[in-house]
C-alpha positions, -999 to 999 in steps of 0.1 A, spaced: 85 554 -138 81 587 -120 93 572 -88 123 558 -106 132 592 -120 129 609 -86 150 581 -70 177 585 -96 178 623 -91 180 619 -53 208 593 -57 229 617 -79 224 646 -54 235 625 -25 264 611 -44 276 646 -53 274 657 -18 295 628 -8 320 636 -35 322 672 -24 333 661 11 361 641 -4 374 664 -32 362 699 -25 356 702 13 323 716 25 326 752 12 300 764 -13 312 758 -49 309 788 -72 302 784 -109 312 804 -139 281 794 -158 267 829 -160 299 847 -166 296 849 -204 326 826 -208 325 789 -203 349 772 -180 363 737 -188 379 709 -167 398 682 -185 404 649 -166 426 621 -178 461 609 -185 488 613 -212 460 615 -239 446 646 -221 478 664 -212 492 658 -247 524 639 -242 549 647 -270 530 676 -285 531 713 -275 503 724 -251 484 743 -277 481 712 -298 468 688 -272 433 676 -271 418 700 -246 433 731 -261 423 721 -296 388 715 -283 387 750 -269 398 763 -303 370 744 -321 344 757 -296 356 793 -301 354 788 -339 318 780 -333 312 812 -314 313 795 -279 336 816 -256 356 791 -236 384 798 -211 417 779 -213 411 744 -198 420 735 -162 438 701 -168 442 674 -142 461 647 -161 495 631 -162 512 605 -183 509 570 -168 479 577 -146 453 550 -140 418 556 -127 429 554 -91 458 578 -96 435 603 -114 410 602 -85 438 607 -60 451 637 -80 416 652 -82 413 650 -44 448 666 -40 439 694 -63 410 704 -40 392 724 -66 365 746 -51 345 755 -82 323 738 -108 328 739 -145 305 744 -175 322 716 -195 340 685 -181 357 659 -203 370 625 -190 393 601 -208 409 575 -187 417 538 -187 446 530 -210 471 526 -182 447 502 -164 448 481 -195 485 485 -201 493 474 -165 468 445 -169 447 456 -140 413 439 -136 383 450 -155 362 448 -123 385 473 -106 384 495 -137 346 495 -137 343 504 -101 369 532 -103 356 545 -136 321 548 -122 335 568 -92 354 591 -116 323 596 -137 303 606 -107 331 630 -97 330 645 -131 293 649 -129 296 667 -95 322 690 -110 298 700 -139 277 730 -131 247 715 -150 254 679 -141 255 650 -165 244 671 -195 278 689 -194 301 659 -190 317 644 -221 335 610 -220 360 600 -247 368 564 -254 403 549 -250 424 550 -283 442 519 -295 479 522 -288 486 488 -302 487 502 -338 516 525 -330 552 517 -336 557 512 -298 526 489 -297 538 468 -326 571 463 -309 558 457 -274 554 419 -279 518 420 -267 503 416 -301 483 442 -320 452 421 -321 454 412 -285 458 449 -275 429 458 -297 407 432 -279 417 444 -245 411 481 -254 376 471 -268 368 453 -235 378 483 -214 358 506 -237 328 484 -235 329 491 -197 333 528 -199 307 531 -226 281 511 -206 287 531 -175 287 564 -193 254 558 -211 239 544 -179 247 577 -162 231 597 -191 264 612 -202 277 619 -237 301 593 -251 324 600 -281 340 569 -296 374 579 -311 388 544 -310 381 533 -346 397 565 -360 427 560 -337 434 527 -355 440 545 -387 475 551 -372 484 516 -383 488 529 -418 492 566 -413 522 576 -392 512 613 -393 487 604 -366 515 594 -342 537 617 -323 575 616 -325 578 593 -295 561 565 -316 534 560 -290 512 590 -284 488 608 -308 501 636 -330 484 670 -330 466 658 -362 449 630 -343 441 653 -314 424 676 -338 401 648 -350 392 641 -314 385 678 -308 363 680 -338 342 650 -327 339 659 -291 330 695 -300 298 683 -317 279 672 -286 292 701 -266 279 726 -291 246 709 -291 245 710 -253 253 747 -249 235 763 -278 
């Protein structure tokens, strides 16, 4: 057992070194962990950038507000996210950003566009694992400061119901992709917040859907923020 723990730790260290060469070059990466104010990196797609809502109402900014309400001083988030991104596109963007610092908090929410484009689950697993490792490397305190969020169910939205792909079919596909990201997240010892069941309340509550008929409203993002804040608060206090 002791050998297994040491081997896992060594594997993570080597993996982070490899990731640093790809995404952050070889310079020393400073951290803000002791600055008295937490830094936060949010990685994802439209659900992270907050398509169709104002910036202050998106998921990362509302999460910051919740943490501040709990006396945790957090800087405004650094966001690497764009509507339509898949796992591979997010990883490419992270490399292009060439960030040269670590963060006290890192969130990761990615995969809906893999599902929407009907990409293979095998590819998603491989690329999600790589992104999760990248997130861990960006976290100043490793896996204990990374927080993965499940993929919400877009099939219950007006757009989803009119897509012709079937609400039940979309739900099954979302569940399959979430089964993958949950398994890999827990295997890596990372916190996992399942917001998918709550997202399905949009089927009968249109206040949870933004004006575009597809993305979450600020009300739904607040629910995510409240739930993700819980493990973060536990981790930093």
